[in-house]
C-alpha positions in Angstrom: 0.1 6.5 -0.8 0.2 6.5 -4.5 0.2 4.4 -7.6 3.3 2.2 -8.3 6.6 3.9 -7.8 8.1 6.0 -10.6 9.4 5.1 -13.0 6.3 2.8 -12.9 6.1 -0.5 -14.7 3.4 -0.3 -17.4 0.6 -2.7 -16.4 -0.5 -5.4 -18.7 -3.4 -4.5 -21.0 -5.6 -7.1 -19.3 -5.7 -4.9 -16.2 -8.2 -2.5 -17.9 -11.8 -3.2 -17.3 -14.2 -0.6 -18.8 -16.7 -2.0 -21.3 -17.3 -0.9 -24.9 -18.2 2.7 -25.5 -21.9 3.3 -26.1 -22.9 3.9 -29.7 -22.3 7.3 -31.2 -25.4 9.3 -30.6 -26.9 11.9 -33.0 -25.2 15.1 -32.2 -22.2 13.4 -30.6 -18.6 13.9 -31.7 -17.4 11.0 -33.8 -13.7 11.4 -33.3 -13.0 14.2 -30.8 -9.6 15.8 -30.4 -8.3 15.2 -26.8 -5.1 16.3 -25.2 -3.3 14.7 -22.3 -1.1 16.4 -19.6 -0.6 16.6 -15.9 1.7 16.4 -12.9 1.5 13.6 -10.4 3.2 13.6 -7.0 2.2 13.2 -3.3 4.1 15.8 -1.2 4.6 15.8 2.5 5.0 19.4 3.9 6.5 17.8 7.0 9.4 16.3 5.2 12.6 18.3 4.7 13.0 16.6 1.3 12.6 18.8 -1.7 11.4 17.2 -5.0 13.4 18.8 -7.8 13.9 18.0 -11.5 15.6 14.7 -10.7 12.5 13.4 -9.0 10.3 13.5 -12.0 9.9 11.1 -15.0 8.8 13.3 -17.9 6.8 11.8 -20.7 5.7 13.5 -23.9 4.3 12.5 -27.3 4.3 8.8 -28.1 6.0 8.0 -24.8 3.1 9.5 -22.9 0.5 7.9 -25.0 2.2 4.5 -24.6 2.0 4.8 -20.8 -1.7 4.0 -20.8 -2.4 0.3 -21.9 -6.1 1.2 -22.6 -4.7 3.5 -25.4 -2.7 0.7 -27.1 -3.1 0.6 -30.9 -6.2 -1.3 -31.9 -8.1 -0.6 -28.7 -11.4 1.2 -28.9 -10.4 4.2 -26.8 -7.3 4.7 -28.9 -9.2 4.6 -32.2 -12.2 6.7 -31.1 -10.1 9.8 -30.5 -7.5 12.0 -32.1 -5.1 11.9 -29.2 -2.6 14.7 -28.5 -0.2 13.7 -25.7 1.5 16.9 -24.5 3.5 16.7 -21.3 3.3 14.7 -18.0 5.6 14.7 -15.0 5.4 11.9 -12.5 7.4 11.3 -9.3 7.7 9.0 -6.4 6.1 10.8 -3.3 8.4 13.0 -1.4 8.7 16.5 0.0 7.2 19.6 -1.5 8.2 20.4 -5.1 10.8 23.0 -5.8 9.1 26.1 -7.3 11.4 26.2 -10.4 10.7 22.5 -11.1 6.9 23.0 -10.8 7.1 26.1 -13.0 9.1 24.3 -15.7 6.5 21.5 -15.9 3.5 23.9 -15.8 5.0 26.1 -18.5 5.7 23.0 -20.7 2.0 22.0 -20.3 0.6 25.4 -21.0 3.0 26.1 -23.9 2.2 22.7 -25.4 -1.5 23.3 -25.2 -1.3 26.6 -27.0 1.1 25.3 -29.6 -1.2 22.4 -30.4 -4.3 24.6 -30.6 -2.4 26.9 -33.0 -1.3 24.0 -35.2 -4.3 21.8 -35.2 -7.3 23.8 -33.8 -9.1 23.7 -30.5 -9.5 20.6 -28.4 -12.9 19.0 -27.7 -11.7 17.3 -24.5 -8.7 17.0 -22.2 -7.5 14.2 -19.9 -5.9 15.9 -16.9 -3.8 13.2 -15.2 -2.9 14.3 -11.6 -2.4 12.9 -8.1 -4.1 15.6 -6.0 -1.7 15.9 -3.2 1.1 17.9 -4.8 2.5 20.7 -2.6 4.9 23.3 -4.0 7.2 25.3 -1.8 5.6 28.7 -1.1 2.3 27.9 -2.7 -1.1 26.8 -1.5 -3.3 24.5 -3.6 -0.8 23.6 -6.4 -3.2 21.4 -8.3 -5.8 24.2 -8.3 -3.1 26.6 -9.7 -2.2 24.1 -12.4 -5.8 23.3 -13.3 -6.6 27.0 -13.6 -3.7 27.6 -15.9 -4.7 24.6 -18.0 -8.3 25.8 -18.2 -7.2 29.3 -19.3 -5.0 27.8 -22.1 -7.8 25.4 -23.3 -10.7 27.9 -23.1 -14.1 27.4 -21.5 -15.5 25.1 -24.2 -13.2 22.1 -23.6 -14.5 19.2 -21.5 -11.8 18.3 -18.9 -11.7 15.0 -17.1 -9.3 14.1 -14.4 -8.3 10.9 -12.5 -6.9 11.2 -9.0 -5.5 9.2 -6.1 -8.1 8.9 -3.3 -5.5 10.5 -1.1 -5.7 13.6 -3.2 -7.5 16.8 -2.3 -10.3 18.5 -4.2 -10.4 22.2 -3.4 -13.1 24.5 -4.7 -10.6 25.9 -7.2 -9.9 22.5 -8.6 -13.5 21.5 -8.6 -14.6 24.6 -10.5 -11.8 24.4 -13.2 -12.7 20.8 -14.2 -15.8 19.0 -15.5 -15.4 15.4 -14.5 -13.4 14.2 -11.5 -13.0 10.6 -10.3 -10.5 8.8 -8.0 -9.3 5.4 -7.0 -11.7 3.1 -5.0 -9.1 0.8 -3.5 -6.4 1.3 -0.9 -3.9 -0.2 -1.6 -4.4 1.2 -5.1 -4.7 -1.9 -7.2 -7.2 0.0 -9.4 -4.9 2.9 -10.2 -4.8 2.4 -14.0 -8.4 1.3 -14.1 -9.3 4.7 -12.7 -7.4 6.5 -15.4 -9.3 4.5 -18.0 -12.6 5.3 -16.3 -11.8 9.1 -16.5 -11.1 8.8 -20.2 -14.1 6.5 -20.8 -16.4 9.0 -19.0 -15.0 11.8 -21.1 -15.7 9.9 -24.3 -19.2 9.1 -23.2 -20.1 12.7 -22.8 -18.5 13.8 -26.0 -20.1 11.0 -28.0 -23.5 11.5 -26.4 -26.5 13.3 -27.8 -25.2 16.6 -26.4 -21.6 16.2 -27.4 -21.6 19.3 -29.5 -23.6 21.3 -27.0 -20.9 22.9 -24.8 -23.0 23.4 -21.7 -25.3 20.3 -21.8 -22.5 17.8 -22.3 -21.1 18.9 -18.9 -22.4 16.9 -16.0 -23.4 18.5 -12.7 -21.1 18.0 -9.8 -22.3 17.5 -6.2 -19.3 18.3 -4.0 -19.4 17.8 -0.2 -16.4 18.6 2.0 -16.2 16.2 5.0 -13.9 17.7 7.7 -12.1 14.5 8.5 -8.4 14.0 7.8 -7.0 10.5 8.5 -3.8 8.6 7.4 -4.2 6.1 4.6 -3.2 3.4 7.1 -6.5 4.0 8.9 -8.6 4.1 5.8 -7.6 1.0 3.9 -10.5 -0.5 1.9 -9.5 -3.9 3.1 -11.2 -3.1 6.4 -14.4 -1.7 7.8 -15.6 1.0 7.8 -13.8 2.1 4.6 -14.6 -1.3 2.9 -18.3 -0.8 3.4 -18.4 2.9 2.5 -16.4 2.4 -0.7 -18.6 -0.6 -1.6 -21.5 2.0 -1.9 -19.6 3.9 -4.6 -20.3 1.7 -7.6 -23.8 1.2 -6.5 -24.4 4.9 -6.5 -22.8 5.1 -10.0 -25.4 2.7 -11.3 -28.3 4.9 -10.4 -30.3 6.7 -13.1 -29.0 10.2 -13.5 -25.6 9.4 -12.1 -22.4 9.2 -14.1 -19.6 8.7 -11.4 -19.2 8.8 -7.7 -16.0 9.3 -5.7 -14.7 9.6 -2.1 -11.4 11.3 -1.5 -9.8 10.5 1.9 -7.5 13.5 1.5 -3.8 13.7 2.2 -2.9 13.8 5.9 0.8 14.9 5.7 0.3 18.3 4.1 -0.9 21.3 6.0 -3.2 23.3 3.7 -6.9 24.3 4.1 -7.8 21.9 1.2 -6.6 18.8 3.1 -9.7 16.9 4.2 -12.1 14.2 2.9 -14.4 15.1 -0.1 -17.3 13.3 -1.6 -18.3 14.1 -5.2 -21.1 12.6 -7.3 -21.5 13.7 -10.9 -24.4 13.2 -13.3 -27.4 14.9 -14.9 -30.0 14.5 -12.2 -29.2 17.3 -9.7 -31.5 16.0 -7.0 -30.1 12.4 -7.1 -26.5 13.4 -7.2 -26.9 15.8 -4.3 -28.8 13.3 -2.2 -26.3 10.5 -2.8 -23.3 12.8 -2.2 -24.8 13.9 1.1 -25.6 10.3 2.1 -22.0 9.1 1.4 -20.6 12.1 3.2 -22.8 11.4 6.2 -21.7 7.8 6.3 -18.0 8.9 6.2 -18.5 11.5 8.9 -20.5 9.2 11.2 -17.7 6.5 10.9 -14.9 9.0 11.7 -14.2 7.5 15.1 -14.4 3.9 13.8 -11.5 4.0 11.4 -8.6 1.9 12.8 -5.1 1.0 11.6 -5.0 -1.6 8.9 -2.9 -3.9 11.2 -1.6 -4.3 14.7 0.4 -1.3 15.8 3.2 -0.8 18.2 6.3 1.3 18.9 9.3 -0.2 17.0 10.8 -1.8 20.1 7.6 -3.7 20.9 7.2 -4.7 17.3 10.7 -6.1 17.2 10.1 -8.0 20.5 7.0 -9.6 18.9 8.8 -10.5 15.7 11.9 -12.0 17.4 10.0 -13.9 20.1 10.4 -17.6 20.2 7.6 -19.1 18.1 6.8 -16.0 16.1 5.6 -16.7 12.6 8.2 -16.3 9.8 8.7 -14.2 7.9 7.5 -11.5 10.2 7.0 -8.1 8.4 7.2 -4.8 10.1 6.2 -1.5 8.5 8.7 1.3 9.2 5.8 3.7 8.6 7.2 7.2 9.6 9.6 7.4 6.6 7.5 5.7 4.0 8.7 7.0 0.6 5.4 6.1 -1.1 3.5 8.5 1.3 6.0 11.3 1.1 8.8 10.4 3.5 12.3 11.4 2.6 13.5 7.8 2.6 16.8 8.4 4.4 15.7 8.5 8.1 18.1 6.1 9.8 16.4 5.9 13.2 15.0 2.4 12.7 18.3 1.1 11.4 20.0 2.5 14.4 17.6 0.8 16.7 18.3 -2.6 15.0 22.1 -2.2 15.3 21.7 -1.3 19.0 19.9 -4.6 19.9 22.1 -7.1 21.6 20.0 -10.0 20.3 20.9 -9.0 16.7 24.6 -8.3 17.2 25.6 -11.8 16.2 24.9 -13.7 13.0 22.3 -16.5 13.1 19.1 -14.7 12.0 18.1 -12.8 8.9 16.6 -9.4 9.7 16.3 -7.2 6.6 15.8 -3.5 6.6 14.6 -1.8 3.4 16.0 0.8 3.1 18.0 4.0 3.5 19.1 6.0 0.5 22.6 7.4 0.7 24.7 8.0 -2.4 28.0 8.5 -0.6 27.6 5.4 1.6 26.8 3.3 -1.5 29.8 4.6 -3.3 32.1 3.7 -0.4 30.7 0.2 -0.2 31.1 -0.3 -4.0 34.7 0.9 -3.8 35.4 -1.6 -1.0 33.7 -4.5 -2.9 31.7 -7.6 -2.0 33.1 -9.3 1.1 34.9 -6.3 2.4 34.4 -5.1 6.0 33.3 -1.4 6.0 32.3 1.2 8.5 29.8 3.7 7.0 27.8 6.6 8.3 24.4 6.1 6.8 21.3 8.3 6.2 20.0 11.2 8.2 21.3 13.8 5.8 18.0 14.9 4.2 15.8 14.1 7.1 17.9 13.8 10.3 15.0 12.5 12.3 15.8 11.9 16.0 19.2 10.4 15.3 20.9 11.8 12.2 23.4 9.5 10.4 23.9 6.0 11.8 27.2 4.2 11.9 27.2 0.6 10.6 30.2 -1.7 10.6 29.7 -4.9 8.6 30.4 -6.9 5.5 29.4 -5.8 2.0 27.0 -8.7 1.3 26.0 -7.7 -2.2 26.2 -5.0 -4.8 23.6 -4.6 -7.5 23.7 -1.9 -10.2 21.3 -0.6 -12.7 18.0 -0.4 -10.9 15.9 2.2 -12.8 14.6 3.7 -9.5 17.4 3.0 -6.9 20.4 3.1 -9.1 23.1 1.1 -7.4 22.1 -0.9 -4.3 24.2 -2.5 -1.6 23.5 -4.8 1.3 25.6 -4.4 4.4 25.4 -7.4 6.8 26.1 -6.5 10.5 25.4 -9.4 12.8 21.9 -10.5 11.9 21.0 -7.2 10.3 20.9 -7.0 6.5 20.8 -3.2 5.8 19.8 -2.3 2.2 21.3 1.0 1.1 20.3 2.6 -2.2 21.8 5.4 -4.4 18.4 7.0 -4.9 15.1 6.8 -3.1 13.2 3.5 -3.8 10.2 1.8 -2.2 10.4 -2.0 -1.7 7.0 -3.4 -2.7 7.8 -6.6 -4.6 9.6 -9.8 -3.7 11.8 -9.3 -6.7 13.1 -6.0 -5.1 14.8 -8.2 -2.5 15.7 -11.2 -4.6 17.7 -9.2 -7.0 20.0 -8.3 -4.1 20.6 -11.9 -3.1 18.0 -11.9 -0.3 15.1 -14.3 -0.3 12.4 -12.5 1.9 10.5 -15.8 2.3 13.4 -17.2 4.2 14.0 -14.2 6.3 13.1 -14.1 10.0 12.0 -10.4 9.9 11.5 -8.1 7.0 11.3 -4.4 7.8 10.0 -2.1 5.0 9.5 1.6 4.8 5.8 1.4 4.0 2.4 1.9 5.6 -0.2 -0.7 4.8 1.4 -3.7 3.1 1.2 -3.8 -0.7 -0.2 -7.1 -2.1 3.0 -9.1 -2.4 4.2 -8.1 1.0 0.8 -8.8 2.5 0.8 -12.3 1.0 4.4 -12.8 2.2 3.8 -11.9 5.8 3.1 -14.8 8.2 2.4 -12.0 10.7 3.0 -8.3 10.8 3.0 -5.1 12.8 2.7 -1.5 11.7 5.5 0.2 13.7 4.8 3.8 14.7 8.2 5.3 13.8 9.3 8.9 13.3 9.6 10.7 10.0 7.8 13.1 7.6 4.7 10.9 7.4 4.4 10.1 11.1 1.1 8.2 11.7 0.5 10.3 14.9 -0.9 13.3 13.1 -1.5 15.3 16.2 2.2 15.6 17.0 3.1 16.8 13.5 2.0 20.4 14.1 -0.7 21.1 11.5 -1.8 24.7 11.9 -3.3 25.7 8.5 -6.2 23.2 8.2 -9.7 24.5 7.8 -11.6 24.9 11.0 -13.3 21.9 12.5 -11.3 19.1 10.9 -11.4 15.9 12.9 -9.3 14.6 14.8 -7.6 18.0 15.3 -11.0 19.5 16.4 -13.6 17.2 17.9 -16.2 19.8 18.8 -18.0 20.7 15.6 -20.8 19.1 13.6 -20.6 20.0 9.8 -23.6 20.7 7.6 -22.6 18.2 4.9 -24.6 20.0 2.3 -23.8 19.4 -1.3 -22.6 22.3 -3.5 -24.1 21.5 -7.0 -22.8 23.2 -10.1 -21.4 22.8 -13.5 -19.2 25.2 -15.5 -21.2 27.9 -17.1 -24.2 27.4 -14.8 -24.3 27.8 -11.1 -26.9 25.9 -9.0 -27.8 26.9 -5.5 -26.5 24.5 -2.7 
């Protein structure tokens, strides 16, 4: 799962929360020169979808700088720095990235760094804005590759800070290329932009501190502990124990003397690479404290590995629908169609659930409102638009990128609505077949907000059942649901990890291997100075 879907709405400036920067210390850098670049995508290697150029929103220059509300004109973080926004690509989660697409973005970043150094001199710091779960076809550890290229272009003297999704992965290569790493502390990710601000704030604290001009001493130590556990985000939501209690420890650790930041990465469950597992990292200047606290958090996570449960009641789709349609069931009843969740990396066109709805005799006639969001299919949308609102159409829908168990599904019904111009989905149509209201989109789009439905002429609050391709419910859907079930459906982000076929994970990763006991010993280091484990 990731931050809000691309192209993301810019959050209001009042969502930022870091306090004032500490005063400039003697020896600190008064107005350091800091670049911004990165690539952000969550990529399922079990999805046949390929994320090409069309998947990415590219931002450069003023457009990139304006993406971050904490860097608005007049704000302290804006005025304290000579900002150099270079190149950033951001995509809705999907399948692995096409190699040529990745190479183009990587080249633009490296070329931009070198051009800015040639024109304006070296950087003092760099904000490396990534997700952490990018996979590229034919590669292993794509973010490690990108970080290495960025580090080579910047040189060893530049302090690099990154913000990441907690479903990202921190390989040894990524760890060693960077200086400061932090990640979200909430799932769902209501703190996604706050975390980016924290990464920048931490960077400024180090550069403005008493050792800001001392290349080695301004770097904090990093205590890194791999925890061989890999669980889906739907089992590790911070709304529930044990994740809620474990993540509550993170800010408390951060407040300790000698500690600068603490972070726990769940890892990304739907990619098959050795780096995919949980990671704990604590950064700071007291090597003993950060090692102790990183190992303590890692032990808590490992000890709780069997206690993580799905964030809501689960069932196969048929049983979930039986619950939702039963007499006396609370309305609206929300069902997560979790296997093809586009915000976790699903292709978004698996039509299996829609086919199951259309096959139910109790939904064949009108009388209820059962909404399915959504299937993307450009051709089906075009046919519905050509027919017009009110027309009766027969369409073969979905199953072209990811056939799933069923392939395309035939739907015969009325064109209920046509809505054009959505920045993510393009044109959207609703086909009404009996009680089923099937939302079809021209491009992949997640449905997280009530407005996503209302703009199509559907009031989700008045629906009997709302089925959404999602895992845990985002806040507006969570508040909407009078009751809900997480349906265990097929797709590229299947919640049943053991049936996906991982075969490249590191040895001993739970729940794929339940026999080992890890050392959970911190590796403590900083660039330019190795420290024994």
